[in-house]
Residue, then its C-alpha position, 0 to 999 in steps of 0.5 A: m500500500s502506498i504511503a499516500r493511501a495509508l495516510l488517507l485511510r488513517a485520516s478517515k478514522s480521525a474524529f478530530l479531522n472529521h470535526q474540523a473538516t465538516h465545520r469548515a465551509f472551504v473544505k465542504r466546497a471540495t466535496k462538490r467533486f463527489m456529491p451534489g450536496e448534503a440534503p437528500e433533495d440535492a441528491l434527488d435533483a441531481g438524479l433527475k438531471l442524470a435521468a435526462e441523460g439516460r443514466g440511472t442512479v444509486f443513492t446512499k445516505l452517508g453514515e456508519n457504525l451507529t451507536s443506538l437502535a433508535d438511530a438505526e430506526a431513524v435511518r430506516d424511516h429516512y429510507l422509507w421516505f426516500f423510496d417514496q420520493v424516488a417513486a414520486r419524482r420518477v427517478p430511476g434510482h436504486v438505494s444502497v445502505k451500510p448494515t451498520q447504519l441499520g444497527l448491525d453492531l448492536s443487534e443482528s436481528a434488528c438489522l435484519a428486520h430493518c433490511e426486510t422492511l426496506a426490501q419490501k419497500a423497494e419492491a413496492t416502489g419498483t426499485y432495488f435495495f442494495i446492501d453495501m459492504e464494509d470492512s472485512s470484519y463484517v463480511d460474514r454477517t453481511l452475507a448472512l443478511y443478504r442470504g436472508l433477504r434473497a430468500k424472500h425478495e428478488k430485487v436485492g443486491i450486495c456488494l463484494q470487494a475484489y481486494l479481499r482474498r476470500t471473495p472468489a469463494d464468497l462469489e461461488a457460494l452466492l451464485p446458486i441463489g441468483p444474486a445481484i452483485r456490485l463488485v468494487k475494488g475495496a477502500y478499507a485499510e486491511p492487512a496483507a493476509i486478508a487483502f491484496p496490498a498491490k493494486a495490480d493484484t486487485d485489478r487482476a482479481f476484479y477482472e477474474l471475478s467479473v468474468r465469473m459473474l458474466e458467466g453466471a449472467a450468461q446462464g441467467k444466474c447473476l446480475p453483475v454490476f461493475g463498480t469501477h472507474d477503470v475504463p480500460l478494465l471496463r472495456r475489456l469486460v464489455d468485450k467479454a460480455r459480448a463474447l459470452g452472449v450477455n446483452d447490455g441490459a444484463y449487466e450494469i456499470h456504476m461510477l461515482y458522481g462527478i468522476r469520469e463524467n465523459d466516460q459515463k456519458a460515452l458508455r451510456a451512449e454506446g448502449r451500456t446500462v450506467r448508474t451514478l452513485i450519489s451520496y448525501g448527508t453530513s457524515w461524509f468525511p470518512w467516506y470522502m477520505r476513502r474515495l481519495a485513498e482510491r486515487p491519491a492524485n485527486v488530492w491535488f484537485v481537492m486542494k485547488s477546490m478549497v482555494g478556487 
């Protein structure tokens, strides 16, 4: 792991830096690179603009590791309201939620109940409910949550991380239940015994896992979602999908709001299904640092945004 990436990931866990950043207007300006605003209405408005360009959206309210079940219930209620807003505005948007936002640290049964409520709401409003993946200590519990939901609901998805050494086995175990899987490279600080420290190894794992997902899609057993900004890698996967006979609508490409905008538009113009991940909320600092850690070169852009 590079020094810059390690420092950014360490910063993401700093309560002091979190407080300083979220109370400084000039720092908030820099977040415009990755999110249209803190309010849910900001996210919905941005989703409508993307819809006019033919792009879908994945919405997520930032925040994790809540410390009370009452807070988890409030998050559940927020998303119930948000699903209604997506339907009322006719935004082609999915919702993705971190399990610790719904109380996974406090009560697995309560978290499952909240996920069940949101999965039912997603079905009622004609959209998808995705469970996001957090650091490696949550993988088993998150997979158990997903299995419980998938047994009852079709439009539920899960996120897997290519840099974890265990992910090929996790993928194989999920394929028999017909999953929707958003594959990402991974953005948490993990020891080398658990995750690949070298970018080249993660890139190779991402491609191999993606091909396996496409093979599942060719058999009607998987909805692959490729969550990456690595355009050359995406081009290889588009070619592989074509070779396997997987139609454009049978897989999706997800990228972050404000990143690779021209590439997102180009991929959509070519017929790909593209969704843009839009985050909102006041708890953006840890997430923001992890996004910078994925590509430390973005720090220069942030510095210019702060003073420009």
